[in-house]
ZALODO-798807 format. One line per field, with one value per atom (N, C-alpha, C): atom name; x, y, z; residue number from 1. Coordinates in steps of 0.2 Angstrom, whole numbers, plus 5000, padded with zeros to 4 digits. Atoms other than C-alpha are relative to their C-alpha. Example, Ala and Ser with C-alpha at 12.3 -4.5 7.8 and 13.67 -1.06 7.14 Angstrom:
residues 2
site = [N	CA	C	N	CA	C] .
px = [5004	5062	5004	4996	5068	4996] .
py = [4994	4978	5006	4994	4995	5005] .
pz = [5000	5039	5000	4999	5036	5003] .
pos = [1	1	1	2	2	2] .
***
This chain:
residues 113
site = [N	CA	C	N	CA	C	N	CA	C	N	CA	C	N	CA	C	N	CA	C	N	CA	C	N	CA	C	N	CA	C	N	CA	C	N	CA	C	N	CA	C	N	CA	C	N	CA	C	N	CA	C	N	CA	C	N	CA	C	N	CA	C	N	CA	C	N	CA	C	N	CA	C	N	CA	C	N	CA	C	N	CA	C	N	CA	C	N	CA	C	N	CA	C	N	CA	C	N	CA	C	N	CA	C	N	CA	C	N	CA	C	N	CA	C	N	CA	C	N	CA	C	N	CA	C	N	CA	C	N	CA	C	N	CA	C	N	CA	C	N	CA	C	N	CA	C	N	CA	C	N	CA	C	N	CA	C	N	CA	C	N	CA	C	N	CA	C	N	CA	C	N	CA	C	N	CA	C	N	CA	C	N	CA	C	N	CA	C	N	CA	C	N	CA	C	N	CA	C	N	CA	C	N	CA	C	N	CA	C	N	CA	C	N	CA	C	N	CA	C	N	CA	C	N	CA	C	N	CA	C	N	CA	C	N	CA	C	N	CA	C	N	CA	C	N	CA	C	N	CA	C	N	CA	C	N	CA	C	N	CA	C	N	CA	C	N	CA	C	N	CA	C	N	CA	C	N	CA	C	N	CA	C	N	CA	C	N	CA	C	N	CA	C	N	CA	C	N	CA	C	N	CA	C	N	CA	C	N	CA	C	N	CA	C	N	CA	C	N	CA	C	N	CA	C	N	CA	C	N	CA	C	N	CA	C	N	CA	C	N	CA	C	N	CA	C	N	CA	C	N	CA	C	N	CA	C	N	CA	C	N	CA	C	N	CA	C	N	CA	C	N	CA	C	N	CA	C	N	CA	C	N	CA	C	N	CA	C	N	CA	C	N	CA	C] .
px = [4998	5249	5001	4999	5256	4995	5005	5243	5002	4999	5243	4996	5003	5230	5003	4996	5241	5005	4995	5255	4998	5003	5244	4999	5001	5239	5006	4994	5257	5003	4998	5260	5004	4996	5268	4996	5004	5264	5000	5000	5259	4998	5002	5251	5007	4994	5268	5005	4996	5277	4998	5003	5265	5001	4999	5267	5007	4993	5286	5001	5000	5282	4995	5004	5271	4993	5006	5256	4999	5000	5261	5001	5001	5255	5004	4996	5263	5008	4993	5280	5002	4999	5278	5001	5000	5274	5006	4994	5288	5006	4995	5300	5000	5000	5294	5002	4998	5297	5008	4993	5315	5003	4998	5318	5000	5001	5311	5005	4995	5323	5007	4993	5338	5000	5001	5332	5002	4999	5332	5007	4993	5349	5005	4995	5358	5006	4994	5369	5001	4999	5366	5001	4999	5364	5007	4994	5379	5006	4995	5390	5000	5000	5384	5003	4998	5387	5007	4993	5404	5005	4996	5409	5002	4998	5411	4995	5004	5403	5000	5000	5409	4996	5004	5401	4993	5007	5385	4998	5002	5385	4998	5002	5386	4994	5006	5372	4994	5006	5361	4998	5001	5364	4996	5003	5359	4993	5007	5343	4996	5003	5339	4997	5002	5338	4994	5005	5327	4993	5006	5315	4997	5002	5314	4996	5003	5310	4993	5006	5296	4995	5004	5289	4998	5002	5290	5002	4999	5290	5002	4999	5289	5007	4993	5306	5005	4995	5314	5002	4998	5313	5006	4994	5324	5006	4995	5335	5004	4997	5338	5003	4997	5341	5007	4994	5354	5005	4995	5362	5004	4997	5365	5004	4995	5372	5006	4994	5384	5004	4997	5388	5005	4996	5394	5004	4996	5401	4998	5002	5390	4998	5002	5388	4993	5007	5371	4997	5003	5359	4999	5000	5364	4996	5004	5357	4993	5007	5341	4997	5003	5338	5000	5000	5343	4994	5006	5330	4993	5006	5317	4999	5000	5322	4998	5002	5321	4993	5007	5304	4995	5004	5297	5001	4999	5305	4996	5004	5296	4993	5007	5280	4998	5001	5282	5000	5000	5287	4993	5007	5270	4995	5005	5260	5001	4998	5269	4999	5001	5265	4993] .
py = [5005	5308	5002	4998	5310	4996	5002	5308	5003	4997	5310	5007	4993	5324	5005	4995	5333	5002	4999	5332	5004	4996	5339	5007	4994	5353	5004	4998	5356	5003	4998	5358	4994	5005	5341	4997	5003	5333	4993	5007	5317	4995	5005	5310	4998	5001	5311	4995	5004	5304	4993	5007	5290	4996	5004	5285	4997	5002	5284	4994	5006	5272	4995	5005	5261	5000	4999	5268	4997	5003	5261	5006	4995	5274	4999	5001	5266	5001	4999	5266	5007	4993	5284	5004	4996	5290	4998	5003	5279	5004	4997	5287	5008	4993	5305	5000	5000	5301	4999	5000	5296	5006	4994	5311	5006	4995	5322	4999	5001	5314	5002	4998	5317	5008	4993	5335	5003	4997	5338	4999	5001	5330	5001	5000	5335	5005	4996	5349	5005	4995	5360	5007	4993	5376	5001	5000	5372	5001	5000	5369	5007	4994	5385	5006	4995	5395	5000	5001	5388	5001	4999	5392	4994	5006	5374	4999	5000	5376	4994	5006	5360	4995	5005	5350	5002	4998	5361	4998	5003	5356	4993	5007	5338	4998	5001	5339	5002	4997	5350	4995	5005	5338	4994	5006	5323	5001	4999	5331	5002	4998	5338	4994	5006	5320	4997	5003	5313	5004	4996	5328	5001	5000	5329	4993	5007	5310	5000	5001	5312	5006	4995	5328	5005	4996	5338	5007	4994	5354	5006	4994	5367	5000	5000	5361	4998	5002	5354	5006	4994	5371	5004	4996	5381	4995	5004	5366	4999	5001	5364	5007	4993	5383	5000	4999	5382	4995	5005	5366	5003	4997	5376	5005	4995	5391	4997	5003	5380	4996	5004	5369	5005	4995	5385	5005	4996	5393	5008	4993	5408	5003	4997	5421	5001	5000	5421	5001	5000	5422	4993	5007	5405	5000	5000	5410	5000	4999	5416	4993	5006	5400	4994	5005	5389	5002	4998	5399	4998	5003	5395	4993	5007	5377	4998	5001	5377	5001	4998	5385	4994	5005	5372	4993	5006	5358	5000	5000	5363	4999	5001	5364	4993	5007	5347	4995	5004	5340	5001	4999	5348	4996	5004	5339	4992	5007	5323	4997	5002	5323	4996] .
pz = [5005	5740	4993	5007	5723	4995	5005	5709	4993	5007	5690	5000	5000	5693	5003	4997	5705	4996	5004	5693	4994	5005	5679	5002	4997	5690	5001	4999	5693	4994	5006	5675	4996	5003	5671	4994	5006	5654	5001	4998	5661	4995	5006	5645	4996	5003	5637	5004	4995	5652	5001	5000	5654	4994	5006	5636	5000	4999	5640	5004	4995	5654	4998	5002	5644	5003	4997	5652	5007	4993	5669	5005	4996	5681	5006	4994	5696	4999	5001	5688	4999	5001	5683	5006	4994	5700	5004	4996	5708	4997	5003	5695	5002	4998	5700	5007	4993	5718	5000	5000	5714	4997	5002	5704	5005	4995	5717	5006	4995	5730	4997	5003	5718	5000	5000	5716	5007	4993	5735	5002	4997	5738	4995	5005	5722	5002	4999	5729	4995	5006	5714	5003	4997	5724	5003	4997	5734	4995	5005	5719	4996	5003	5711	5005	4995	5727	5001	4999	5729	4994	5006	5711	4996	5003	5706	4994	5006	5689	4996	5003	5682	5004	4996	5696	4999	5001	5694	4994	5007	5676	5000	4999	5680	5003	4997	5692	4996	5003	5682	4993	5006	5666	5002	4998	5676	5001	4998	5683	4994	5006	5666	4996	5003	5659	5003	4997	5672	5000	5000	5673	4993	5007	5654	4999	5001	5653	5003	4996	5666	4999	5002	5658	5006	4994	5674	4998	5003	5664	5005	4996	5678	5003	4997	5685	4994	5005	5669	4996	5004	5660	5003	4997	5672	5001	4999	5675	4993	5007	5656	4998	5002	5654	5004	4996	5668	4998	5002	5661	4993	5006	5644	5002	4998	5653	5002	4997	5662	4995	5005	5647	4996	5004	5638	5004	4995	5653	4999	5001	5649	5006	4994	5662	5000	5000	5668	5008	4993	5683	5003	4998	5690	5007	4993	5708	4999	5001	5701	4997	5003	5691	5006	4994	5707	5004	4996	5716	4997	5004	5703	5001	4999	5704	5007	4993	5723	5001	4999	5722	4997	5003	5710	5003	4996	5719	5006	4994	5735	4998	5002	5726	4998	5002	5719	5007	4993	5737	5003	4996	5744	4996	5003	5731	5001	4999	5734	5007	4993	5753	5000] .
pos = [1	1	1	2	2	2	3	3	3	4	4	4	5	5	5	6	6	6	7	7	7	8	8	8	9	9	9	10	10	10	11	11	11	12	12	12	13	13	13	14	14	14	15	15	15	16	16	16	17	17	17	18	18	18	19	19	19	20	20	20	21	21	21	22	22	22	23	23	23	24	24	24	25	25	25	26	26	26	27	27	27	28	28	28	29	29	29	30	30	30	31	31	31	32	32	32	33	33	33	34	34	34	35	35	35	36	36	36	37	37	37	38	38	38	39	39	39	40	40	40	41	41	41	42	42	42	43	43	43	44	44	44	45	45	45	46	46	46	47	47	47	48	48	48	49	49	49	50	50	50	51	51	51	52	52	52	53	53	53	54	54	54	55	55	55	56	56	56	57	57	57	58	58	58	59	59	59	60	60	60	61	61	61	62	62	62	63	63	63	64	64	64	65	65	65	66	66	66	67	67	67	68	68	68	69	69	69	70	70	70	71	71	71	72	72	72	73	73	73	74	74	74	75	75	75	76	76	76	77	77	77	78	78	78	79	79	79	80	80	80	81	81	81	82	82	82	83	83	83	84	84	84	85	85	85	86	86	86	87	87	87	88	88	88	89	89	89	90	90	90	91	91	91	92	92	92	93	93	93	94	94	94	95	95	95	96	96	96	97	97	97	98	98	98	99	99	99	100	100	100	101	101	101	102	102	102	103	103	103	104	104	104	105	105	105	106	106	106	107	107	107	108	108	108	109	109	109	110	110	110	111	111	111	112	112	112	113	113	113] .
***
């Protein structure tokens, strides 16, 4: 079961995120669950692998907002980095960042069980 304590151990800045949610812990945890589903179903890696960098940017940008607002730092940092690389069409290690994002998403899924 997802808890504030588990999210803190994961590296989330739950104090900041809870303040954004007006201190409503149930709302925050529900939003984390929604963003986790979006992460899992985003198709970000597929877009990168297929070379559709415009689509990958759109996906990454959307995820960046949700992850940032919920202060899920371990996932939001690599998503943010990927978003900026894609925004500027900068050559970079897109696959490596996707791998980090997938790993952190899996860690988040495990603590949400």
